[in-house]
C-alpha positions in Angstrom: -22.7 -41.1 11.4 -22.1 -38.8 14.4 -18.4 -38.6 13.5 -19.1 -37.3 10.0 -21.4 -34.7 11.3 -18.7 -33.4 13.5 -16.3 -33.1 10.6 -18.9 -31.5 8.3 -19.8 -28.7 10.8 -16.4 -27.3 11.2 -15.9 -27.5 7.4 -19.2 -25.6 6.8 -18.1 -23.0 9.4 -14.8 -22.5 7.5 -16.5 -22.1 4.1 -18.9 -19.3 5.6 -16.2 -17.5 7.4 -13.8 -17.8 4.3 -16.5 -16.4 2.1 -17.0 -13.2 3.9 -14.6 -11.3 1.7 -16.1 -12.3 -1.6 -18.0 -9.0 -2.0 -15.0 -6.7 -1.2 -14.8 -3.8 -3.7 -11.7 -3.6 -5.6 -9.3 -1.0 -4.3 -7.9 2.0 -6.3 -4.4 3.1 -5.2 -4.0 6.9 -5.4 -1.4 9.2 -3.6 0.0 12.6 -3.6 3.5 13.8 -2.4 4.8 17.0 -1.0 8.5 17.6 -0.6 10.4 20.1 1.9 13.1 22.4 0.5 11.4 22.6 -2.9 12.3 18.8 -3.5 16.0 19.6 -3.1 18.3 17.4 -1.1 17.8 16.8 1.9 14.2 16.3 1.1 11.6 15.3 3.6 8.8 13.7 1.2 5.3 13.5 2.8 3.1 10.9 1.2 -0.7 11.4 1.4 -2.7 8.1 0.6 -5.9 8.9 -1.3 -6.7 5.2 -1.9 -10.2 3.9 -2.2 -11.6 0.7 -0.8 -8.2 -0.2 0.9 -7.3 -1.7 4.3 -3.5 -2.1 4.2 -0.7 -0.5 2.1 2.8 -1.4 0.8 5.0 1.5 -0.2 8.3 1.3 -2.2 10.2 4.6 -2.1 12.4 3.7 -5.3 15.6 3.7 -3.2 15.5 0.3 -1.5 13.3 1.7 1.4 9.8 0.5 2.1 6.8 1.3 4.5 3.4 -0.1 5.4 2.1 3.0 6.9 -0.9 4.6 5.6 0.5 8.0 5.1 4.4 7.6 5.4 7.2 10.3 5.5 10.5 9.4 3.7 13.7 11.4 3.6 15.7 11.5 0.4 19.3 12.3 0.8 20.6 12.0 -2.9 19.4 13.8 -6.0 17.7 11.5 -8.6 14.4 10.2 -10.2 12.8 7.7 -7.7 9.9 5.5 -8.8 7.5 5.3 -5.8 5.0 2.6 -5.8 2.0 2.2 -3.6 0.1 -1.1 -3.5 -3.3 -0.8 -1.8 -4.9 -4.1 -0.6 -8.5 -5.2 0.5 -8.9 -6.6 4.1 -8.5 -10.1 2.8 -5.5 -9.1 0.6 -7.0 -11.0 -2.2 -7.6 -7.8 -4.3 -4.9 -5.0 -4.8 -4.2 -2.2 -7.0 -1.0 -0.2 -7.5 0.2 3.2 -8.6 3.7 4.2 -9.6 4.7 7.8 -9.8 8.1 9.3 -10.2 9.5 11.8 -7.5 12.3 13.9 -8.8 14.7 15.1 -6.1 17.2 17.8 -7.1 20.8 18.8 -6.0 20.9 21.8 -3.9 23.3 23.4 -6.3 20.5 23.8 -9.0 
């Protein structure tokens, strides 16, 4: 009987610690972007993360570049339309929200 109690105690502790994230609020991914050079190449895009209830982030800048920074800066060297996606996660990473916005980078000739 003592052996089964030793097994149940760690299992109970794991259940309690695993449940601490159950009441996490669902995040809401939000961001804005500003661009140097009036969004003409070369453009330094500064992303401001306005997400709510988030603990970590995953950015995709639409040109095969990614970041996990909260407020990243990215340089675009070619004109085009880039779908930028921010995924905002809770601390447990069990809940997440994403937002995609298109960033238009223009050629310097325009």
